[in-house]
N, C-alpha and C positions, 0 to 999 in steps of 0.2 A: 416657472409655471406660466407667467404671462406670455413669454415667447412661444411656448407650445400652443397656448390658446390662440395666439395670433396666427401661428402657422396653419392651424386648422380652421380658422375663421373663413367666412365667405369673401374676405378681401383678397384681391389679386396682387399681393405684395411679393410673391415668389417663395415665401416661406414653406408653403405646402410642397412645392417641387423639391426643395432641399431635403425635407424630412422624407419624402417618398424615395428620393435617390439613396439616402442613407439606409432606409429600410430595404431597398432592393439589393444593396451591397451585402447587408447582413443575411438576407435570404440566400444570396449566392454563396457566401462562405459556408452557411449551414448545409447547402446542397452538396458542396465539395466534400465536406466532412462525411456526410451520409454516403456519397458515392464511393469514397475511399473505403468506408466500412463495408459497403456492399461488395466491393471488389475483393477486399481482404477476406471476408467471411461468407461470400456467396449468398445462397438463399437461406442461410441460417443466422438471422440476427441475434439469436440467443448465444451464438458462439462468441460474440463480442463480450457479453457478460461473463461467459465461461472463461475466456482469456483473461479478463480482469481478475476474476476470483483466483484462477489457477496460477497466474504469473505475477501480476502486480501485487496482489495480496498474498499470494503463495499458498492458498488453501487447497490442498489436494488430498483425496482419500488414498489410503494404502490398503484398505480392506472395505468390504461392502458396508454401506451406511455410515462411513466415517468412524467406525469403532476404533480404527487406528488411522492416523493421518500424519501429514507433514505440513508445516507452515514454513515456506521458504520464499520470501518475497524477492522479486527482481526489481530493484529500485530504479535502475536506468537514470534518466534525467529528472525524475519527479522528486518533489520535496515532501509529499504527504500522501497517504492513502489510508482508507479505512473501509471495512466491510465485514460481512459475516455470511455464514451459510447455515441454514437449519439442518439439523441431523436428527435421527430418531432419539438421540440421547440429550439433545439440547443444542444451544447455539455455539458454533465454533467461529471465533472472530479473530481478526487481524487488524491492527492499527499501527502505523509507523510514521515517524517524522524524522527527516534528515535536515540538518542545518549545515550547508556548505562543506560537507564531508568532515566536519569538526565534531559533530554530535549526532548520535543516532539513538532514538528511543522507540522501542518495539513492544507493544502490549498485545497479549494474546488472551482470548477467553477460551477456556478448556471445559467442555461438558463433562458431567459425571460419567463414570463407567467407560471412559475412553482413555487412550494414551497415544502419544505420538512424539514427533521430533520437531523441535523449534530450531530453525536454522537462522542464526544471526549473521547478517552480511558484514564482512570486515571492511569492504569498500576500499581496498588497497592498503589498509593498515596491517602490518605484520604482527605486532605485539600489542594488540588491544587488551585493555583490562575491561572485562564485561561483568556487570552486576545483574543479578536477578532479584527483584523485589528488595533492592537496597543492599544486598549482600554480594560480595565479590565471589564469582563462581568460575572465572577464567582469568588467568594472569600469567605472564611470561611464557605464552605459548602452550599452556597446559591447564587442565581443570584443577580446581582446588580439591583437597581431599574430600571424598564422599560425594562428589559431583560426577554424574555420568555425562561426559561430553567428549567430542573429538573434532579435530579440524579436518575439513574436506573441501579442497579448492579454496574459494574465497569466502567460506562460511565456517562458523563454529556451530556444530550440531549438538543440541542438548536434548536428552530424553526427558519428556514431561508427562507425568501421570497424575499430578495433583489438580483436581478440578478447581475452577475459579479463574480469576483474572490475575495474570502475572506480567510484570514489566521487566524487560531486558534493556540495558542501556550501556553505551560506551561514549567516552568523550576523548577527543584527541588531546594528548598530553602536550603541554607547553614545553619550550626549550629550557633546559637546565642552565642556570647562570653560574 
């Protein structure tokens, strides 16, 4: 705190110039990010938010008003994302966390009177064991009895119609000794 106070005091010790230079660099970085966003999304800055919702979080309607939907996140190089979208039926939410491709936790908030598909990314794992709300629902490449699910590409798709908050998770298995 003393060094900041000294940098902005009336003394000419050069501290103010250093802080000003750092501030200028930060503004420059910010401008580059906004320029990229403007180039990528043109005159529609809302498209950036839409891209975040639809791709990073995976929240997309499959019928008007999100009465039916799909939640299929595209994780990429990220480790965490969370967000929600308001619907006429309530909040549809997505929150996921990835730890070094060894553990994936995916929580969804499902509004009443809606149904949809929850797509859990396998992230390169072929035989993941997936649990929903602490109960195994996918194992050895197929759903457990009574579970509506199928594999499609790099995802396992679960049909979800129960309102409320549900958590899907998998962890990479250790090597057998």
